[in-house]
C-alpha positions as a Markdown table, in Angstrom:
| # | Residue | x | y | z |
|---|---|---|---|---|
| 1 | Unk | 36.4 | 15.6 | 109.4 |
| 2 | Unk | 37.4 | 16.2 | 106.1 |
| 3 | Unk | 38.0 | 17.7 | 100.7 |
| 4 | Unk | 35.1 | 17.9 | 98.5 |
| 5 | Unk | 34.0 | 16.7 | 95.2 |
| 6 | Unk | 32.2 | 18.2 | 92.3 |
| 7 | Unk | 28.6 | 18.1 | 91.7 |
| 8 | Unk | 25.1 | 17.7 | 92.8 |
| 9 | Unk | 22.7 | 16.4 | 90.2 |
| 10 | Unk | 25.1 | 13.7 | 89.8 |
| 11 | Unk | 23.8 | 11.4 | 92.5 |
| 12 | Unk | 21.3 | 9.9 | 90.1 |
| 13 | Unk | 23.8 | 10.2 | 87.2 |
| 14 | Unk | 26.5 | 8.7 | 89.3 |
| 15 | Unk | 24.3 | 5.8 | 90.1 |
| 16 | Unk | 23.4 | 5.3 | 86.5 |
| 17 | Unk | 27.0 | 5.6 | 85.4 |
| 18 | Unk | 28.2 | 3.3 | 88.1 |
| 19 | Unk | 25.6 | 0.7 | 87.1 |
| 20 | Unk | 26.3 | 1.2 | 83.5 |
| 21 | Unk | 30.0 | 0.6 | 84.0 |
| 22 | Unk | 29.3 | -2.4 | 86.1 |
| 23 | Unk | 26.8 | -3.7 | 83.6 |
| 24 | Unk | 29.1 | -3.2 | 80.6 |
| 25 | Unk | 32.2 | -4.5 | 82.3 |
| 26 | Unk | 30.9 | -7.0 | 84.8 |
| 27 | Unk | 27.9 | -8.3 | 82.9 |
| 28 | Unk | 25.6 | -8.0 | 85.8 |
| 29 | Unk | 25.8 | -6.5 | 89.2 |
| 30 | Unk | 23.1 | -7.6 | 91.6 |
| 31 | Unk | 23.7 | -6.3 | 95.1 |
| 32 | Unk | 21.9 | -8.0 | 97.9 |
| 33 | Unk | 24.2 | -6.1 | 100.2 |
| 34 | Unk | 25.9 | -2.8 | 99.8 |
| 35 | Unk | 27.9 | -0.3 | 101.7 |
| 36 | Unk | 28.2 | 3.4 | 101.5 |
| 37 | Unk | 30.7 | 6.1 | 101.9 |
| 38 | Unk | 29.5 | 9.6 | 101.0 |
| 39 | Unk | 28.2 | 7.8 | 98.0 |
| 40 | Unk | 26.8 | 4.3 | 97.6 |
| 41 | Unk | 29.0 | 1.3 | 97.0 |
| 42 | Unk | 27.5 | -1.8 | 95.5 |
| 43 | Unk | 29.6 | -5.1 | 95.4 |
| 44 | Unk | 29.2 | -7.9 | 92.9 |
| 45 | Unk | 26.8 | -10.7 | 93.6 |
| 46 | Unk | 27.4 | -12.9 | 96.6 |
| 47 | Unk | 30.2 | -10.7 | 97.9 |
| 48 | Unk | 30.5 | -8.3 | 100.8 |
| 49 | Unk | 32.1 | -4.9 | 101.2 |
| 50 | Unk | 31.9 | -2.2 | 103.9 |
| 51 | Unk | 33.3 | 1.3 | 104.1 |
| 52 | Unk | 35.0 | 1.5 | 107.5 |
| 53 | Unk | 36.5 | 4.9 | 107.1 |
| 54 | Unk | 35.9 | 7.8 | 104.7 |
| 55 | Unk | 38.5 | 10.6 | 104.5 |
| 56 | Unk | 37.9 | 13.6 | 102.3 |
| 57 | Unk | 39.4 | 16.9 | 101.5 |
| 58 | Unk | 37.1 | 19.8 | 100.5 |
| 59 | Unk | 38.5 | 22.9 | 98.9 |
| 60 | Unk | 36.2 | 25.8 | 98.1 |
| 61 | Unk | 37.4 | 29.1 | 96.7 |
| 62 | Unk | 33.9 | 30.8 | 96.6 |
| 63 | Unk | 33.1 | 29.6 | 93.0 |
| 64 | Unk | 34.5 | 26.1 | 92.6 |
| 65 | Unk | 34.6 | 23.1 | 94.9 |
| 66 | Unk | 37.0 | 20.3 | 94.8 |
| 67 | Unk | 36.5 | 17.0 | 96.7 |
| 68 | Unk | 39.4 | 14.5 | 97.0 |
| 69 | Unk | 38.0 | 11.4 | 98.6 |
| 70 | Unk | 39.6 | 8.2 | 99.8 |
| 71 | Unk | 37.7 | 5.2 | 101.1 |
| 72 | Unk | 39.0 | 2.5 | 103.4 |
| 73 | Unk | 37.1 | -0.7 | 102.8 |
| 74 | Unk | 37.1 | -4.3 | 104.0 |
| 75 | Unk | 35.3 | -7.4 | 102.7 |
| 76 | Unk | 35.7 | -10.1 | 100.1 |
| 77 | Unk | 34.5 | -8.3 | 97.0 |
| 78 | Unk | 36.8 | -8.4 | 93.9 |
| 79 | Unk | 34.8 | -5.7 | 92.1 |
| 80 | Unk | 32.4 | -3.0 | 93.3 |
| 81 | Unk | 30.6 | 0.1 | 92.0 |
| 82 | Unk | 30.5 | 3.4 | 93.7 |
| 83 | Unk | 28.0 | 6.3 | 93.2 |
| 84 | Unk | 28.6 | 9.9 | 94.2 |
| 85 | Unk | 26.0 | 12.6 | 93.8 |
| 86 | Unk | 27.2 | 16.1 | 92.9 |
| 87 | Unk | 25.2 | 19.4 | 92.5 |
| 88 | Unk | 26.7 | 20.4 | 89.2 |
| 89 | Unk | 28.6 | 18.7 | 86.4 |
| 90 | Unk | 31.9 | 17.5 | 87.7 |
| 91 | Unk | 35.3 | 16.7 | 86.2 |
| 92 | Unk | 36.9 | 13.5 | 87.7 |
| 93 | Unk | 40.6 | 12.6 | 87.9 |
| 94 | Unk | 42.9 | 10.6 | 90.2 |
| 95 | Unk | 43.9 | 12.3 | 93.4 |
| 96 | Unk | 47.2 | 12.2 | 95.2 |
| 97 | Unk | 47.6 | 9.9 | 98.2 |
| 98 | Unk | 50.3 | 12.2 | 99.4 |
| 99 | Unk | 47.7 | 14.9 | 100.0 |
| 100 | Unk | 46.3 | 13.0 | 103.0 |
| 101 | Unk | 49.8 | 12.3 | 104.4 |
| 102 | Unk | 50.6 | 16.0 | 104.3 |
| 103 | Unk | 47.4 | 17.0 | 105.9 |
| 104 | Unk | 47.8 | 14.4 | 108.6 |
| 105 | Unk | 51.2 | 15.8 | 109.4 |
| 106 | Unk | 49.9 | 19.4 | 109.5 |
| 107 | Unk | 47.0 | 18.6 | 111.8 |
| 108 | Unk | 48.9 | 16.1 | 114.0 |
| 109 | Unk | 48.2 | 16.7 | 117.7 |
| 110 | Unk | 50.7 | 18.4 | 120.0 |
| 111 | Unk | 52.0 | 16.2 | 122.7 |
| 112 | Unk | 52.6 | 17.5 | 126.2 |
| 113 | Unk | 54.0 | 15.7 | 129.2 |
| 114 | Unk | 52.1 | 15.6 | 132.5 |
| 115 | Unk | 53.9 | 14.4 | 135.6 |
| 116 | Unk | 52.2 | 12.5 | 138.5 |
| 117 | Unk | 53.8 | 12.1 | 141.9 |
| 118 | Unk | 52.4 | 8.8 | 143.2 |
| 119 | Unk | 53.0 | 5.6 | 141.1 |
| 120 | Unk | 50.3 | 4.2 | 138.9 |
| 121 | Unk | 49.8 | 0.9 | 137.3 |
| 122 | Unk | 52.9 | 0.3 | 135.1 |
| 123 | Unk | 55.1 | 2.6 | 137.2 |
| 124 | Unk | 57.8 | 1.4 | 139.5 |
| 125 | Unk | 57.4 | -0.7 | 141.7 |
| 126 | Unk | 54.3 | -2.0 | 140.0 |
| 127 | Unk | 56.0 | -2.6 | 136.7 |
| 128 | Unk | 58.1 | -0.9 | 134.1 |
| 129 | Unk | 56.4 | 1.1 | 131.3 |
| 130 | Unk | 58.6 | 1.5 | 128.2 |
| 131 | Unk | 56.3 | 3.8 | 126.4 |
| 132 | Unk | 55.7 | 1.4 | 123.5 |
| 133 | Unk | 52.0 | 1.5 | 124.2 |
| 134 | Unk | 51.7 | 5.3 | 123.9 |
| 135 | Unk | 49.8 | 6.6 | 120.9 |
| 136 | Unk | 51.9 | 7.9 | 118.0 |
| 137 | Unk | 51.2 | 11.1 | 116.9 |
| 138 | Unk | 21.0 | 23.7 | 79.2 |
| 139 | Unk | 18.6 | 21.7 | 76.9 |
| 140 | Unk | 16.0 | 19.4 | 78.2 |
| 141 | Unk | 17.6 | 16.3 | 79.5 |
| 142 | Unk | 16.7 | 12.7 | 78.7 |
| 143 | Unk | 15.5 | 10.6 | 81.7 |
| 144 | Unk | 18.9 | 9.0 | 81.9 |
| 145 | Unk | 22.0 | 10.2 | 80.1 |
| 146 | Unk | 25.6 | 9.2 | 79.9 |
| 147 | Unk | 27.8 | 12.3 | 79.8 |
| 148 | Unk | 31.0 | 10.4 | 79.3 |
| 149 | Unk | 32.9 | 7.3 | 80.5 |
| 150 | Unk | 36.6 | 6.7 | 80.7 |
| 151 | Unk | 39.3 | 4.8 | 82.6 |
| 152 | Unk | 41.3 | 6.4 | 85.4 |
| 153 | Unk | 43.9 | 4.0 | 86.7 |
| 154 | Unk | 42.1 | 1.2 | 88.5 |
| 155 | Unk | 38.7 | 3.0 | 88.1 |
| 156 | Unk | 36.2 | 2.9 | 85.3 |
| 157 | Unk | 34.4 | 6.2 | 85.6 |
| 158 | Unk | 31.1 | 7.3 | 84.1 |
| 159 | Unk | 29.2 | 10.6 | 84.6 |
| 160 | Unk | 25.4 | 10.3 | 84.4 |
| 161 | Unk | 22.3 | 12.4 | 84.5 |
| 162 | Unk | 18.8 | 11.3 | 85.6 |
| 163 | Unk | 15.6 | 13.2 | 85.8 |
| 164 | Unk | 13.4 | 10.3 | 86.8 |
| 165 | Unk | 14.2 | 7.6 | 89.4 |
| 166 | Unk | 11.8 | 5.2 | 87.7 |
| 167 | Unk | 13.4 | 5.7 | 84.3 |
| 168 | Unk | 16.8 | 5.2 | 86.0 |
| 169 | Unk | 15.6 | 1.9 | 87.5 |
| 170 | Unk | 14.2 | 0.8 | 84.2 |
| 171 | Unk | 17.5 | 1.6 | 82.4 |
| 172 | Unk | 19.5 | -0.2 | 85.1 |
| 173 | Unk | 17.4 | -3.3 | 84.9 |
| 174 | Unk | 17.5 | -3.3 | 81.1 |
| 175 | Unk | 21.3 | -3.3 | 81.4 |
| 176 | Unk | 21.5 | -6.2 | 83.8 |
| 177 | Unk | 21.4 | -4.4 | 87.1 |
| 178 | Unk | 19.1 | -4.7 | 90.1 |
| 179 | Unk | 18.7 | -1.4 | 92.0 |
| 180 | Unk | 18.0 | -1.9 | 95.7 |
| 181 | Unk | 14.7 | -0.2 | 96.6 |
| 182 | Unk | 16.2 | 1.8 | 99.5 |
| 183 | Unk | 18.9 | 3.2 | 97.2 |
| 184 | Unk | 16.3 | 4.4 | 94.7 |
| 185 | Unk | 14.4 | 6.2 | 97.5 |
| 186 | Unk | 17.6 | 7.8 | 98.8 |
| 187 | Unk | 18.4 | 9.1 | 95.3 |
| 188 | Unk | 15.0 | 10.8 | 95.0 |
| 189 | Unk | 16.0 | 14.1 | 96.7 |
| 190 | Unk | 19.0 | 14.5 | 94.4 |
| 191 | Unk | 17.0 | 13.7 | 91.3 |
| 192 | Unk | 14.4 | 16.3 | 92.4 |
| 193 | Unk | 17.1 | 18.9 | 92.8 |
| 194 | Unk | 18.6 | 18.1 | 89.4 |
| 195 | Unk | 21.9 | 16.8 | 90.7 |
| 196 | Unk | 24.2 | 14.7 | 88.6 |
| 197 | Unk | 26.1 | 11.5 | 89.5 |
| 198 | Unk | 29.6 | 10.1 | 89.2 |
| 199 | Unk | 29.6 | 6.3 | 88.8 |
| 200 | Unk | 32.8 | 4.4 | 89.4 |
| 201 | Unk | 33.6 | 0.7 | 88.9 |
| 202 | Unk | 36.4 | -0.4 | 91.3 |
| 203 | Unk | 38.5 | -3.4 | 90.6 |
| 204 | Unk | 42.0 | -4.3 | 91.9 |
| 205 | Unk | 44.7 | -4.2 | 89.2 |
| 206 | Unk | 46.0 | -7.5 | 90.5 |
| 207 | Unk | 44.0 | -10.4 | 89.2 |
| 208 | Unk | 42.1 | -12.3 | 91.9 |
| 209 | Unk | 42.8 | -9.6 | 94.5 |
| 210 | Unk | 40.0 | -8.3 | 96.7 |
| 211 | Unk | 39.1 | -4.7 | 97.5 |
| 212 | Unk | 40.5 | -4.0 | 100.9 |
| 213 | Unk | 42.4 | -1.2 | 102.7 |
| 214 | Unk | 42.7 | 2.4 | 101.6 |
| 215 | Unk | 41.6 | 2.8 | 97.9 |
| 216 | Unk | 43.3 | 5.2 | 95.5 |
| 217 | Unk | 41.7 | 8.7 | 96.0 |
| 218 | Unk | 39.5 | 10.4 | 93.4 |
| 219 | Unk | 39.4 | 14.1 | 92.8 |
| 220 | Unk | 36.1 | 15.8 | 91.7 |
| 221 | Unk | 35.8 | 19.4 | 90.7 |
| 222 | Unk | 32.5 | 21.3 | 90.1 |
| 223 | Unk | 31.0 | 24.8 | 90.2 |
| 224 | Unk | 29.5 | 25.6 | 93.6 |
| 225 | Unk | 28.3 | 28.9 | 95.3 |
| 226 | Unk | 28.3 | 27.1 | 98.7 |
| 227 | Unk | 30.4 | 24.2 | 99.9 |
| 228 | Unk | 28.5 | 20.9 | 100.5 |
| 229 | Unk | 29.7 | 17.4 | 101.2 |
| 230 | Unk | 27.1 | 14.7 | 100.0 |
| 231 | Unk | 26.4 | 12.3 | 102.8 |
| 232 | Unk | 22.7 | 11.3 | 102.4 |
| 233 | Unk | 23.4 | 8.0 | 100.6 |
| 234 | Unk | 25.5 | 6.8 | 103.6 |
| 235 | Unk | 22.3 | 6.2 | 105.5 |
| 236 | Unk | 22.1 | 2.9 | 103.5 |
| 237 | Unk | 25.3 | 1.6 | 105.2 |
| 238 | Unk | 24.8 | -1.4 | 107.4 |
| 239 | Unk | 27.7 | -0.8 | 109.7 |
| 240 | Unk | 28.8 | 2.3 | 111.7 |
| 241 | Unk | 30.5 | 5.0 | 109.6 |
| 242 | Unk | 33.5 | 7.2 | 110.4 |
| 243 | Unk | 34.2 | 10.4 | 108.6 |
| 244 | Unk | 37.4 | 12.4 | 108.5 |
| 245 | Unk | 36.9 | 15.8 | 106.7 |
| 246 | Unk | 39.4 | 18.4 | 105.9 |
| 247 | Unk | 37.9 | 21.7 | 104.7 |
| 248 | Unk | 40.1 | 24.3 | 103.1 |
| 249 | Unk | 38.5 | 27.7 | 102.4 |
| 250 | Unk | 39.2 | 31.4 | 103.0 |
| 251 | Unk | 38.0 | 31.2 | 106.6 |
| 252 | Unk | 37.4 | 28.7 | 109.3 |
| 253 | Unk | 34.4 | 26.5 | 108.4 |
| 254 | Unk | 31.9 | 24.5 | 110.3 |
| 255 | Unk | 29.1 | 22.0 | 109.5 |
| 256 | Unk | 25.6 | 23.5 | 109.8 |
| 257 | Unk | 24.5 | 20.4 | 111.8 |
| 258 | Unk | 25.2 | 16.8 | 112.8 |
| 259 | Unk | 22.9 | 15.3 | 110.1 |
| 260 | Unk | 22.0 | 12.3 | 112.3 |
| 261 | Unk | 25.5 | 11.5 | 113.6 |
| 262 | Unk | 27.4 | 12.5 | 116.7 |
| 263 | Unk | 28.5 | 16.1 | 116.9 |
| 264 | Unk | 31.4 | 16.8 | 114.6 |
| 265 | Unk | 34.6 | 17.2 | 116.6 |
| 266 | Unk | 37.1 | 19.9 | 115.5 |
| 267 | Unk | 40.6 | 18.5 | 115.6 |
| 268 | Unk | 42.5 | 21.3 | 113.9 |
| 269 | Unk | 41.9 | 24.9 | 112.7 |
| 270 | Unk | 44.5 | 27.2 | 111.4 |
| 271 | Unk | 46.0 | 29.1 | 108.5 |
| 272 | Unk | 47.9 | 26.9 | 106.0 |
| 273 | Unk | 51.6 | 27.6 | 105.9 |
| 274 | Unk | 52.9 | 26.7 | 102.4 |
| 275 | Unk | 56.1 | 25.2 | 103.7 |
| 276 | Unk | 56.1 | 22.7 | 100.8 |
| 277 | Unk | 55.4 | 24.9 | 97.7 |
| 278 | Unk | 55.5 | 21.9 | 95.3 |
| 279 | Unk | 53.5 | 19.6 | 97.6 |
| 280 | Unk | 50.1 | 18.0 | 97.1 |
| 281 | Unk | 48.4 | 20.6 | 99.4 |
| 282 | Unk | 49.9 | 23.5 | 97.5 |
| 283 | Unk | 48.8 | 21.9 | 94.2 |
| 284 | Unk | 45.2 | 21.6 | 95.4 |
| 285 | Unk | 45.0 | 25.1 | 97.0 |
| 286 | Unk | 47.0 | 27.3 | 94.7 |
| 287 | Unk | 47.9 | 30.8 | 95.7 |
| 288 | Unk | 44.7 | 31.9 | 97.3 |
| 289 | Unk | 44.2 | 32.4 | 101.1 |
| 290 | Unk | 43.7 | 29.1 | 102.8 |
| 291 | Unk | 42.3 | 28.3 | 106.3 |
| 292 | Unk | 42.3 | 24.6 | 107.1 |
| 293 | Unk | 39.6 | 23.1 | 109.4 |
| 294 | Unk | 39.6 | 19.4 | 110.2 |
| 295 | Unk | 36.7 | 17.4 | 111.6 |
| 296 | Unk | 36.1 | 13.9 | 112.8 |
| 297 | Unk | 32.6 | 12.5 | 113.0 |
| 298 | Unk | 31.1 | 9.1 | 113.7 |
| 299 | Unk | 27.7 | 7.7 | 112.7 |
| 300 | Unk | 26.8 | 4.8 | 115.0 |
| 301 | Unk | 23.5 | 4.4 | 113.3 |
| 302 | Unk | 23.8 | 5.4 | 109.6 |
| 303 | Unk | 20.1 | 5.1 | 109.0 |
| 304 | Unk | 19.6 | 8.3 | 111.0 |
| 305 | Unk | 21.6 | 10.4 | 108.4 |
| 306 | Unk | 19.1 | 12.9 | 107.1 |
| 307 | Unk | 21.0 | 15.2 | 104.8 |
| 308 | Unk | 24.3 | 16.4 | 103.4 |
| 309 | Unk | 26.9 | 18.4 | 105.2 |
| 310 | Unk | 26.4 | 22.0 | 104.3 |
| 311 | Unk | 29.4 | 24.0 | 105.4 |
| 312 | Unk | 29.5 | 27.6 | 106.5 |
| 313 | Unk | 32.0 | 30.1 | 107.8 |
| 314 | Unk | 32.5 | 30.1 | 111.6 |
| 315 | Unk | 32.0 | 33.2 | 113.6 |
| 316 | Unk | 35.8 | 33.8 | 113.8 |
| 317 | Unk | 39.0 | 32.3 | 112.5 |
| 318 | Unk | 39.9 | 31.0 | 115.9 |
| 319 | Unk | 42.9 | 28.7 | 115.6 |
| 320 | Unk | 42.8 | 25.3 | 117.4 |
| 321 | Unk | 45.1 | 22.3 | 117.8 |
| 322 | Unk | 44.4 | 19.1 | 119.6 |
| 323 | Unk | 46.7 | 18.6 | 122.6 |
| 324 | Unk | 47.3 | 15.1 | 123.9 |
| 325 | Unk | 49.0 | 14.3 | 127.2 |
| 326 | Unk | 51.7 | 11.8 | 128.0 |
| 327 | Unk | 51.7 | 10.9 | 131.7 |
| 328 | Unk | 55.0 | 10.2 | 133.3 |
| 329 | Unk | 56.0 | 9.5 | 136.9 |
| 330 | Unk | 57.8 | 12.5 | 138.4 |
| 331 | Unk | 61.6 | 11.7 | 138.7 |
| 332 | Unk | 64.7 | 13.5 | 140.0 |
| 333 | Unk | 67.9 | 12.5 | 138.2 |
| 334 | Unk | 66.2 | 9.5 | 136.8 |
| 335 | Unk | 65.0 | 8.3 | 140.2 |
| 336 | Unk | 61.3 | 8.4 | 141.0 |
| 337 | Unk | 60.6 | 11.4 | 143.2 |
| 338 | Unk | 58.0 | 9.7 | 145.5 |
| 339 | Unk | 60.4 | 7.2 | 147.3 |
| 340 | Unk | 63.0 | 10.0 | 147.7 |
| 341 | Unk | 60.3 | 12.1 | 149.3 |
| 342 | Unk | 59.1 | 9.3 | 151.5 |
| 343 | Unk | 62.7 | 8.7 | 152.6 |
| 344 | Unk | 63.2 | 12.4 | 153.3 |
| 345 | Unk | 60.1 | 12.5 | 155.5 |
| 346 | Unk | 61.2 | 9.4 | 157.4 |
| 347 | Unk | 64.7 | 10.8 | 158.0 |
| 348 | Unk | 63.1 | 14.1 | 159.1 |
| 349 | Unk | 60.8 | 12.2 | 161.5 |
| 350 | Unk | 63.8 | 10.2 | 162.9 |
| 351 | Unk | 65.8 | 13.5 | 163.4 |
| 352 | Unk | 62.9 | 15.1 | 165.2 |
| 353 | Unk | 62.5 | 12.0 | 167.4 |
| 354 | Unk | 66.2 | 11.9 | 168.3 |
| 355 | Unk | 66.2 | 15.6 | 169.1 |
| 356 | Unk | 63.2 | 15.1 | 171.4 |
| 357 | Unk | 65.0 | 12.2 | 173.1 |
| 358 | Unk | 68.1 | 14.4 | 173.7 |
| 359 | Unk | 66.1 | 17.2 | 175.2 |
| 360 | Unk | 64.4 | 14.8 | 177.7 |
| 361 | Unk | 67.8 | 13.4 | 178.7 |
| 362 | Unk | 69.2 | 16.9 | 179.1 |
| 363 | Unk | 66.4 | 17.8 | 181.5 |
């Protein structure tokens, strides 16, 4: 399923930052409904937004983790705030959309053709199938602190710290924000672990436009002695969640568990060939060894998510590639084989019958 983003203690901070940004820029951000990706997304009052697909790239070199994350959303919100917890202080910058295109091409399934003898629905004489329907391949911290805040393209990004969920709530309310109770409870584990947070205010650059489709990706970088992909806040989502995760490390990686969703499905595993030295993948990975593992995972009931994805090296660097089959009617010279075979059997039967008749007459 899926890049990684920096940080840990940032979950509380991200929430604070996100709310700060929204409070400063939007005036007030009360969220009777909210949706979550790996972070929490809070729309403006009386609007709706849902994260239908979350696609991320995690790169870990043993010391530093990078998360490039892209959310696909739908709804009628013109502005929204997004919160991402990170285990350590993270740097934030815009990511490259081309990164996801390159990885999708690298991990694309291999298509193989399987032939069947007898016609099926759509085959002659039951109808012609033209193939169009086939799939296409430090010092004591204050209870709430603002590390910094800046503009990145369409994003207003703030980095926050928080050592007390109650103080964070007080700060948010004092700045014109109402923090949903469930979100405060979900942040507690991150606050207890001293994680930080990245808060982002999302707003379309075109006046009056709504947030929909694939948003611009964000790239987070932070120190990490073990790769982790924050997912706990996604339990607040009100619709089923879908995660696509690309993991790039020295060896093949695997999640330590399903964390409340269906079992992650490996869709690709293999060494990265740097065929495009100046491409987005090469820019993310650099010159070090790189093994790419891709996962897909669904969360039909997000409320069951009980942790973050902790990634570990697999027992072996076994390569894998998804193989999909294209079924075709067996043909000879463009003519379906089955009627030719039936005709041949009939002719053989006629020949045998005629021979038998001749023998009887000869007797």
